Every structure is written in C-alpha cells, then in structure tokens.
N, C-alpha and C positions, 0 to 999 in steps of 0.2 A: 243792162249795164250791171245791175248787181249780180245777175246770174254769171255773166261774163267775167267778172272780178273773181267770183267764187270757184270758177273753174279754171283761173289763170289765163284768160284769154284777154289780157292787158291790152293789146293795141285795141282791139274790137270795142272794148270798153271804152277806152279813149276817145274812138270815133263818135261812139253814141252819145258821149257827153258832150261832144263839141256841137251836137245839133242846135240849131237856132229857131226850129219850128215849134218849140215847145217852151212855155213861160215858166221859169222858176221864180219861186217867191218865197220869203221867209225862211223858215227852216230848210224846206226843199231845195233852196238855191245853197246853203250851207252844205248839206248832203252832197250835191253834186260838185261842189268845190272840194270837199273832202275825197269824194271818189275820182276826181281827176289826179287828184295828188296821189292817192294809192295806185292809179295806173300807172303814172310815171315811174313811182318806186317799183312797181312790178316789172317795168320794162328796162329796169336799171338806169334810168336818167336820174340821178340821186341829185344833181343840183337844183334840176327844175322841181324834183319832189320837195327837196328841203325849203325852197322859197314858196312853194304851194302851201306846204304845211305851216310855214312860219305867219304868211299872210292871212291864213285861215284863223291861226291861232289868236292873231290879234283881234280879230273880228266875232269870234263866237268861241264858246267851251265845248263845241261837238265832238272834238278829237278824244277828249278825256271820256267819253261814253263810248268810244268804240276800240274796244281793246286791241284789236289788229291794227288799226290804223294808229293808235297810241304807240304799239310797239315797232311800225313803220317809222313814225316820226323821232321816236328814241334812237332809232338805229342810224337814221340819217344825221341827228346831231352828234352821235358818237362817232361816225364815219368823218364827219368833217370838224372833227376835234374839238367840238364844243361841249367839253365834259361836265362843266356844271349844268349847261341846260339838260344835257342827257341824264344826268344823275336826278335832277327834279322829275323829268318825265318816267324815268326808270321808277323812281319811288311811287308815283301816281300809278304806274301800271302793275306795279306790285300790289299795292292796295286794292287795286280795282279786280285783281285776279283771286285775292285770298288763297284759298286752298285748291284753286283750279289747275289742271296740267300746264306745265310751262312756266310755273311760278320760280323754280329752281334756277332756270336759264335768266330770267328777268333778275332775279336778286343778285346772279353771279355779273350780269352786266352793270347792275347799280353798284357792285363793289369794284368793278374795273374803273367805271366813271369816276367814282370818288378818288380811287387810288391815281389816277391820271391828271385829276382836277387838284391836286396836292394834298388831299387828307393824308393823315399820318399813317404808316404802316398797321400801327396796332389795332385801330378800330377797324380797318380792313380787313386785317386776318380775322378779328373777331367775328366779321360778318361771313367769312368764308368758312369757319368753322361751323356757324350756324346753319349754312347751306348743306355741309356735308352731314349733319346730324339730322336735319330736318327731312331731307329728301336722299337718303342713301340708295346707291346704286344708279342714279339718275345722271344725265349728260352734265348738269350744272354741278353737282356734287364731284363727278371727276374732275371737271374743269377747275373748281374750286380747291380740291386737293393739290392739283398740279400747280395753281398759281401760289397756293401757300408754300409748297416745297421751293418754288422759284424765289419767292420773296426772302424765305428764310436760308436757303443755301447763300444766296448772292450777299445777304447781310452777314453771313459768317456764322450764322446761329444754328447751323445744321451741318454735321459733318458730311463729308463726300459719301462715306458708304452708306449712311442712312438717306441721303437725297437718293443715291442709286436704288436703294430698296423701294422707297416711294414711288419712283419712276418706273421700275419695273413691275410692280403691282398693278398701277394704272396701265402699263402696256400688256397686261395679262387679261386684266377684267374689264376695262372702259367697254362701254356698249357702243361705241363709234369708231370706225376705222382711223379717221384722222386723229382721233386722240390717243388711240394706240400708237401710230405713227409718230404723233409729237412727243408722247413720253419717251418711247425707244431712242429717238434723236437725243432728247434732253439726257438721257441715260448715258448715252454715248459720248456726249460732249462733257459730261460731270467725269467720265472716265479719263478722258483726255486731259482735263485740268487737273486731275489728281496724279497725272503722269503715267497712267496704264494704259499706255498708247496701243499695246497689243489687244486688249480688251476693247478699245475704242474702234480699232480698225475692223476687227472682227465682227462686232455688233453693227457697225454702219454698213458691211458689207450683206449682213443677214436683214438690214433694214431695206436695202436695195432689192433684195430678192423678193422679201414679202409683201414689200408696198411699190410695186412697179408702176403705179400711176400716182405715187403719192405726191403732195402739195410740196413736201420737204425734201424732195430727190436732189434737187441742186445743192441744197444745204448738206445733206449726207454727202454728196460726193466731194464737196470742197473740204469736209472733216476728212474723208480719205486723203485728199491730195496733201493736205496739210502734214496728216500725221505717218503716213506709210512709209515716208522716208527714213522717220526716226526709227520705226519698227524695223525695216531692213536694215539699217545702220547696228541697231542692237542685236539683231539675231547674227549678222555676220561676225561681230565682235565676240559674240558667244560661241561662235563655232556652228552654229545651227544653219548651214548652207542650205541644205534640203529644205528645210521650211523656208527659208528666205525665197528661194527661186519658185517654190509652189505658189508663195504668196505673191510674188512678182507676175507669176503667169495668170494668176487668177484675177488681177488688176491690169489685164493687159491693155484695155482701152485706153487707160490713161497715160501709158508711155507712147502709143501709138498717135495719139492726138497732141503728143507735147506737153501734157500738162504735168507729167513728171519727167523728170531728166533720167537718163541711162547712166549716169555717173555711177550709182549705187549698183547697177548691175554690174559694171564693169569692175568694181570693188569686189562683188561676189564671185565673178570668173577668176579674177586674179587670186583672190583666196584659194580656189580650187586647183590653181596652177602652181601656187606654192606648196599645197600637199601632195602634189603628183597627181591628183585625180582628175586625169585629163578628160576622160569622158563627161563628167559634169561641166567641166570648163567649156568643153564644146556645145554642150546643151544650153549653157548660159549665153555663150556668143552667139549661137545660133538665135536665140529668142531675142536677143539685143538686135541681131539683123533682120529680124521679122518686124520688129517694132519701129525700127528706125526708117526714115524717109531717104532719098537719093543721097542728100548733101551729108548726113549723118552716116549713113551706112558705109561710105567710103573708109572710114576710120576703124571699123568693125572688122575689116578684112585681115590684117596683119595679125592681131591677136588670134583671131578664129583659125588662120592659116597655122601659127604656131601651135596652137591647141591640138588641131587635127594632125599635125605631122608628129607631136609628142605620142598621141594616141595611137599612131600606127595607121591611121586611115589616108593613107597616101592618094587613094583614086579621089576622095574628095578635096585633097589640096590640089590636085591637077584640075578638078571641076572648079573650085572657087577662084583659083589662080587665072584660069582660062576666061572666066566671067569678068575678072578685075580688068584684065587687058581689053577686053572689049569694051567695057563701060567707063573706063578711065585711062585712055590711050595717053595722056599727058601727065598723069599723077606723079609726083616725086617719089612715090613709094613702088613705083614699078621694079627698080632694081631689087629691093628686099621681096617683093613678091615673086619674082622670077628665081629669085634664091631658093625660096621653099618649093618653089615647082620643080626645078631640076634636083634638088636634093631628095624630094620625094620620089623623082621617077628612079632616082640611083637605088633608093632605099626598096623600092617594088621591083628591081632588077630590069627596069626599061632603060637600059645605058644607051642604046642606039638611039631611042627617041631624046633622050638628054643631049645626046651629043648632036644630033640634028639642030635642036634649039640653039645650041652654043654656037654651032659654026654659022648661024646666019648672021649677017653683016649688021643687022639693025636691032639686034637684041640689046637689052639694057647691060650697061657695063659698071664693073666695080670690082675693087681687089678682092671682095668674098667671093663674088661670082668666077672670078680667076681661079682662085684657089679650089673652089668647087669642081670648076672646070678641069683642073689639073688632076684631081682625084679621080675623076670619071674618065678622062683619057687614059690614066695609070690603068684604070680597071679594063681598060679595051686594048691595053697595050700600045696606044698611039704614042710612044715615047719622045718623039721629036716634037709633038705638040706639048708634051709635059714639060721639055727642057725649054721651049719657047716661052713657056708662061712661068716657071720657076727660076729660070736663069737671069731674068731680069734683075738689074741692081736693086730694084725698089723691094724684091722678095727676099734679100740675103737676111734678114732677122727670123723669117717665118721658116727658112730652109737650112737655119743652122742646125736643127735637130728636129725631133718629133715627127709627126706623119709627113708634113710636107718635104721634110728634109728626107725621110727614108723613099718618098716618090722620086724625088730628085736624084738621089743616089742611084736607085733602081734604073731610072731613065738612062742614067750615064752608063751603069753595067751592062744593061740590055744592049745598048747601042756601041760597046765595045771602049768606051771613053773610062777605062780604070782610072788614069791619073786622077781624074776628075771626081770619080766615084769614091776612091780610097779616103780622103780626108774626111768625107761625110759619114761615112760607116764607121770611121774611128771614133768621131763624136757620138754617133748612136751607141758604139759599146757601152757608154757611161750611161745609159738609159735602160732601164729595167725592160720596158716593155719591147726594146729592139735588139737587146743584147746578143741573144742566140742568132738571130737573123744576120746581124752586122758582122758577128764572128765567122758565121759561114760564109757570107760573101767575101771578107777579107781574104780567108783561105783560098776561095775560088779565084780571086784576083791574083794571087800569088801561084796558083796553079796555071792559070792562064798566061801568067808571064813569065813561066818556066821555074819558078822556085818551088818544086816539088817537096822537097824535105822541109822547107819551111811551113808549106801548105799541109803537110802530113801533121807536124807537130800541132798546128792550129785546128786542125780536125779533132786529133786526139785530146786536146785541151776542152775544146767543146763538148766532145764527148762524155769527159768525165765530169764537167763542171756546169754543163749546160741544164735548163731547168724545162726547155720545150719539148716534148717528146718527139715532135715532127722534125726540128733540127738536129736533135740527137741521133734520130734514125737516119737522116741522109748524111750525116757526119760519118756514121759507122759504115755506112755504104760506100763513101769515099774513101776510107781507111782501108777498107778490103780491097778496092780496086789499086790503090797506091802501093799496097805492100806487096802485090804481085808483079810491080815492076822493078827490072833487074838494078836499074840505076839508084833505086831507093833503098833496096835490100841490101847494098853494098856496105 
C-alpha cells in the first residue's frame, strides 16, 4: 500500500488497505487509517478524506509526523473553508519542514488561511513579504507577490500603473504557466479598471493566444466581451475606422455566437458611408452579414445593397438582391431591394433585363419603383409606358420639373403630343440642367407646328446664349437648314 501511494496508484492502495485478513493493532492501525485518508485524498474524494483525517486526528497525533499527510489534511481543511483549522495545520507543517523544499508554498497557504479567517491585512502582508525575501524565485514567492499586489491595489494603496508593473513582471518571470496566465489576466483587468480599455482588450486577446488551454480562458473572454464594445465605440468616435474593423474581425467568434451585438459594426459601416468610403462600408456590411444568423441577416441586406450600389458594384447588387428574394419572399423590404436591383441593372446597362423584371405582374410595387421604371422605359424609348406611369394624377408633383418632368415632356414630344409637352418644357427652361434642351425642344415644337420664323429665332437665341455644346451645335444645324428655306428668307 505504501508503494502504491508513493507511485500515486491511490485506488490500488485503497483496495489493499481495506483487506481484513491482516490484523492491525496499535500504531499500525493508525498508520492504516492515515493511508486510507491519503488514498481518498489522492483519488479526489475530498469529503471522505476530510472526515477520515479529522477522525484520525481526534484519536492520534500521527498526522503531524507525516509531512505529506499533514499537507493533504491542511488542504482539505482549506478547501472546505475551515480556515482557522487550516492555519493551525499549515503552521505545524511549516515548523515541520523547516528549510526543506516546499516551505514557500506552505507559508503562502498559511498567509491565505489567516487572511480568509479574518486576520487583519497588515500582518498577512508582512508574512507575504517574508516569503518573497526568504524564497525568491519560487512559486510561493511569486504567489506572495501577486497576492500582496492584489491586496494593496484593492485597498487603494497601490496606483494602477504600479499594480500593472508588478503583474507584468510576474507574467514575464513566474516559474509556472498558471501563474503567468493569472498575472496577465490581472494586468488586463487593472487596465480596464483604469479606463484603458484598448490595452485591456489587446492584452486579453494576447492571453487567449498564449494560454490556449488556460484555466482563466472564460474570465479573459468575459473581459473582452465587456470591454470590446467600448473600444470599438471610441475608435469610431476618433475616426479610426480601419482599426475598428480589423479589431472586430479579430474577435469574429463573439459576434457569431451572439455574445457581442452587431450594432457597433453598423455604426462603423454608417461612418464609412457618411465619408463616402463605400468600399470599406461594403466590407463592414459583408462582415456583419457573415457573422449574423438568418434572423439578423435579413436587416443587413438593405444597407449592404446601398453601399454596393454607391460603390458601383452592380453585379453584386444583383447577386445579393436575388438571394434576398429567394430567402425572404414575404419581407416588407422587398420593394426597396427590388428598387436597388433595377437601378443597378440600369447603371450597368442591362436595360432589357430591368424592363423584363418591371413588366412582370408579380413584381413589388411602390412610387419609387414606378419612377425608376419610367426612367428605364425612357432609356428604351418605350414612350407610351413612360406616359402611362408619369401622367397619373399622383405623379403631378414629381413631373412639374426635374428629371421626371423631362421624361414626361420627352415622351409627349416623341409621340407628337406637342401641346402637352410644351408647358413642361417651358418650366424646364427655368432649370439650369435642362434649359438648353428645353429651348431646343420648344423650337422644334414650333417648327413641327409650322411656326418656322419663331423656331428660327429660338434656335438663334439658343446658339448665342446656350451653354451645352451639344445643343448649341444642333441649334446651329437647324439654323443653317431653316435659312435655306425661301419662306423664312423673305
């Protein structure tokens, strides 16, 4: 049984110690009970071990003569929050070990037991300092340094920068991985508490890379989840949009799992849009799209389509719009998505395809779609369709002038309905963008209606005062033709 315990075969030791074919008497019986307790401890059966040690301790002082067993007993008392009893046992163990290896950790546990049992901090800190001075470079010394830093920082007796420096040194020099991880996490937490969220998040991300199987991984992730939104907001406020997007991408998993909301990413994308940096707005929306689930993905489409459209990526507008129609056939956003689709087709020169979509009876409907349809029909010379849409009473306001006014006037002109075209062209003469065109068309209407002298005067006025080289050139050609006619020359 002794050999089994020494080689950590605790289950086998327990089996041997339970044999009843051997008679145990006197100290041998106490030794058997001690090793049964050690076997339970070794198997992680802490309650059984605690009960066994306590029962034995009431009957004999044998535990105090076996350092390893005394260490186990002390640990079970500490684990079950019996800190006063644990402190007594750790003190005995410290005296027993004298200058033997491991005393640094025993003294540290003694300090922790006293602290948790209500001993004032000052004598505890004194003991922690003694450990650091007596056993430099040991695990106990590093733990003592870290605990002293904890206590002084939380009590307000240590500035944030000093606490950060202490934790950083432990993280660099400690002789155990778990100590380096713990010190690094505490350093990140102090950065966060001091308001330096960027350093906190950067360090937390580094910790996750350096300690991929660390015990404090969940704590570190929680710190990132808490502080990353604050960092992203600050970067966006400072106009550091690229850094914000890179940081969000580096923490992609939190968005995918829903641990972080994508609202901040929308703020970033909108900031790019306001600046007119549409390619980066597109990248941001595509990232939001990638990290969103089906329910949240639906609302990404419209701003993504808008950014793609402004960036001139019309094929992608068509692609995403087609996906949207397939996945969300009953969405209230269908009309707006359809609008981006036909506008993109127009911009990319696919007028026939746009017209085919517009001609379908089951297409989405809205005034904006109808106005876009009128423009596409005008591009194709489908003037009757332009008139059908723009002559409706509800369109009177938008056809009083501007682009749609021009389209309706042109439709009337091309179909010979000059009396309806004239008043619209007369209004368009007052607009800089359409003045020369309107003057030319009014002259043409007079010419078509037989008022050649009036038409000639209007063409001359356009040739003298016009600004658009195209319409000036066309006016001069009309003038040359009219001046050759006998009835005009009289």
